[in-house]
C-alpha positions in Angstrom: 0.0 0.0 0.0 1.3 3.5 -0.8 2.4 5.4 2.2 -0.2 8.2 1.8 -3.1 5.7 1.6 -1.8 4.0 4.7 -1.5 7.4 6.5 -5.0 8.3 5.6 -6.3 5.1 7.2 -4.1 5.8 10.4 -3.2 9.5 10.5 -1.8 9.3 14.1 1.1 6.8 14.1 2.4 5.3 17.3 6.2 5.4 17.5 6.5 6.0 13.7 10.3 5.8 13.5 10.2 2.2 14.9 6.9 0.9 13.7 6.1 2.8 10.5 9.4 3.6 8.7 7.7 3.1 5.3 5.7 6.3 6.2 8.0 8.1 8.6 10.9 8.3 6.2 9.0 10.5 3.8 8.6 13.1 6.6 11.9 13.3 8.5 13.4 15.9 6.2 10.8 18.4 7.3 11.2 21.1 10.0 8.3 23.3 11.2 6.3 25.0 8.5 4.4 24.5 5.3 5.7 22.1 2.8 4.9 20.8 -0.7 4.2 17.1 -0.8 3.8 14.7 -3.8 1.4 15.4 -6.6 -0.5 13.1 -9.0 -2.3 13.9 -12.3 -4.8 11.5 -13.9 -6.0 12.2 -17.4 -8.5 10.1 -19.4 -9.1 9.7 -23.1 -11.4 7.3 -24.8 -8.8 4.7 -25.1 -6.2 5.3 -22.3 -5.6 6.6 -18.8 -2.4 8.4 -18.2 -1.0 8.9 -14.7 1.7 11.5 -14.1 3.3 11.7 -10.7 6.0 13.6 -8.8 8.7 11.8 -6.9 7.1 9.6 -4.1 4.3 8.5 -6.4 6.5 6.4 -8.7 6.0 3.2 -6.7 2.2 3.6 -6.8 2.2 4.3 -10.6 4.4 1.3 -11.2 2.2 -0.9 -9.0 -1.0 0.2 -10.7 0.3 -0.5 -14.2 1.9 -3.8 -13.3 -1.4 -5.0 -11.9 -3.0 -4.5 -15.3 -0.4 -6.6 -17.2 -1.3 -10.1 -18.4 2.2 -11.1 -19.5 4.2 -13.2 -17.2 7.5 -11.3 -17.5 8.5 -7.7 -18.0 11.7 -6.2 -19.3 12.6 -3.4 -16.8 15.5 -0.9 -16.6 16.3 1.9 -14.2 17.9 2.4 -10.8 17.4 1.2 -7.2 18.5 3.7 -4.5 18.5 2.6 -0.9 19.9 3.7 2.4 21.1 0.3 3.6 22.6 -2.9 2.2 19.6 -4.9 1.1 21.6 -7.6 -0.8 20.0 -10.4 1.2 16.5 -9.1 0.5 17.3 -8.9 -3.2 18.6 -12.5 -3.2 15.5 -13.7 -1.4 13.4 -12.2 -4.2 15.6 -13.9 -6.8 17.0 -10.6 -8.1 20.6 -10.4 -9.2 20.9 -6.7 -8.8 24.4 -5.6 -7.7 24.5 -2.8 -5.1 27.3 -0.3 -5.1 28.0 1.8 -2.0 28.3 5.5 -2.6 31.5 7.3 -1.9 29.9 10.7 -1.3 28.9 12.6 1.8 25.4 11.0 1.7 25.8 7.2 2.3 23.6 5.1 0.2 23.6 2.1 -2.1 22.6 2.1 -5.8 22.0 -0.6 -8.4 21.8 -0.1 -12.1 19.0 -2.4 -13.4 18.4 -4.0 -16.8 16.5 -7.2 -16.1 13.5 -9.4 -17.0 11.3 -10.2 -14.0 7.9 -11.6 -13.4 4.9 -9.4 -12.6 4.6 -11.2 -9.2 8.2 -10.5 -8.3 7.8 -6.9 -9.4 4.9 -6.3 -7.1 6.7 -8.1 -4.2 9.7 -5.9 -4.8 7.7 -2.7 -4.7 6.0 -3.7 -1.4 9.2 -5.0 0.2 11.4 -1.9 -0.4 8.8 0.8 0.4 10.4 0.9 3.9 13.9 1.8 2.8 14.4 2.3 -1.0 13.3 4.1 -4.1 12.6 2.0 -7.3 13.1 4.3 -10.3 12.1 1.7 -12.9 10.7 1.9 -16.5 9.2 -0.6 -18.9 7.3 -0.6 -22.1 4.8 -3.4 -22.9 2.9 -1.5 -25.6 1.6 2.1 -26.2 -1.3 1.4 -23.8 0.8 -0.2 -21.1 4.1 1.4 -20.0 5.9 3.3 -17.3 8.7 5.9 -17.6 10.5 7.0 -14.5 13.5 9.4 -14.3 16.7 7.9 -12.8 17.6 10.7 -10.4 15.7 11.7 -7.3 14.9 15.5 -7.5 16.0 17.9 -4.8 13.2 18.7 -2.3 11.2 21.8 -3.4 12.0 25.0 -1.6 9.0 26.8 -3.0 6.1 27.9 -0.9 2.8 26.0 -1.3 1.2 28.8 -3.2 4.2 28.9 -5.6 4.0 25.3 -6.6 4.0 24.3 -10.2 2.6 20.7 -10.1 2.7 20.4 -13.9 6.5 20.3 -13.8 6.8 18.1 -10.8 4.5 15.4 -12.2 6.8 14.7 -15.0 9.0 12.5 -12.8 7.0 9.3 -13.5 4.4 8.5 -16.2 2.3 5.4 -16.5 -0.2 4.5 -19.2 -3.0 1.9 -19.1 -6.2 1.0 -21.0 -9.2 3.1 -20.1 -11.5 0.4 -18.6 -13.9 0.5 -15.7 -11.8 -2.1 -13.9 -8.6 0.0 -14.3 -10.3 3.2 -13.3 -11.5 1.4 -10.1 -8.0 0.2 -9.4 -6.7 3.8 -9.6 -9.4 5.2 -7.4 -9.0 2.5 -4.8 -5.2 2.8 -4.8 -4.8 6.6 -4.9 -8.1 8.4 -4.2 -10.0 6.1 -1.9 -10.9 8.9 0.5 -12.4 10.9 -2.4 -14.3 8.0 -3.9 -17.8 9.2 -2.9 -17.0 12.8 -4.1 -16.0 11.9 -7.6 -18.4 12.5 -10.5 -19.4 9.6 -12.7 -17.5 11.1 -15.6 -14.4 13.3 -15.6 -11.5 14.0 -17.9 -8.7 15.1 -15.6 -7.9 14.9 -11.9 -5.0 16.7 -10.1 -4.2 15.6 -6.6 -2.0 17.7 -4.3 -0.7 16.7 -0.9 0.7 19.4 1.3 1.9 19.3 4.9 1.9 21.8 7.8 4.3 20.7 10.5 3.3 22.4 13.7 5.4 20.5 16.3 8.5 18.4 16.4 9.1 16.0 19.3 12.8 15.0 19.7 13.8 11.7 21.2 15.4 12.1 24.7 17.9 9.2 24.4 19.6 10.3 21.1 22.6 12.6 20.8 23.6 12.3 17.2 22.2 15.2 15.2 21.4 13.2 12.1 19.6 10.5 14.2 17.7 13.2 16.1 16.3 14.5 12.8 15.5 10.9 11.6 13.9 9.7 14.9 11.9 12.9 15.7 8.1 12.8 15.5 6.3 15.4 13.5 2.8 16.6 14.4 0.6 18.7 12.1 -1.8 18.5 9.2 -1.9 16.9 5.8 -4.1 18.8 3.3 -5.2 16.8 0.2 -6.6 19.0 -2.6 -8.4 17.3 -5.5 -9.2 19.2 -8.6 -11.7 17.3 -10.8 -12.0 19.1 -14.1 -12.9 22.5 -12.6 -14.2 21.5 -9.2 -11.9 21.5 -6.1 -12.4 19.3 -3.1 -10.2 19.4 0.0 -9.7 17.1 2.9 -7.5 17.6 6.0 -6.0 15.1 8.3 -4.3 15.6 11.7 -1.1 13.6 11.4 1.5 12.3 13.8 4.4 11.0 11.8 
């Protein structure tokens, strides 16, 4: 499940750094203030549905498209970026992806990927590494079934919420699937479940924005390292989800503890 969908179900997390790192890791870069979160754009034509997402929506777009594929195997290429050595987990999934440790100031591991994997393995890989990694993968089954993801993680936006240009940000990952009722239901349940009863029967375009207002930061008492203080700290505040359906705007707010 995508971390925002999980957060909507449980907005107040108990001990998030220990029990919910798949969600918490998306927030520990934030201090107090208002911040731009990930954005998603969904556009329908008669034949296709196109999903365009900013960074932190690429896993969901990949997951949605893979779930529509009938072929057993997919040729994928791209990059895996992770903060820890996950070689044993890769091996358990049957993936021969060689990790290389970075030599820069920020310590991480990276794997260049060009492989053929099953759809089942792809879905298990997405779910497994949501806790500690970013899968920047692309594949092309046909013009109505493909994903294209950039291979470099963008720098966090320093713009204010009212200065955001979501049209630029959602170019990070693009997915295309057939326009069917079943596929549309999959998208709504995966990305827009909290707006399901608000959506019209017919629409052409949806833009979803997620923004955060961090009001309080609770630092752990037993940690001295400045980097670990930032990582382990709990953030309290609000998540504002703004949905533009054609020309109608719907907003939902959640009190969050992350």
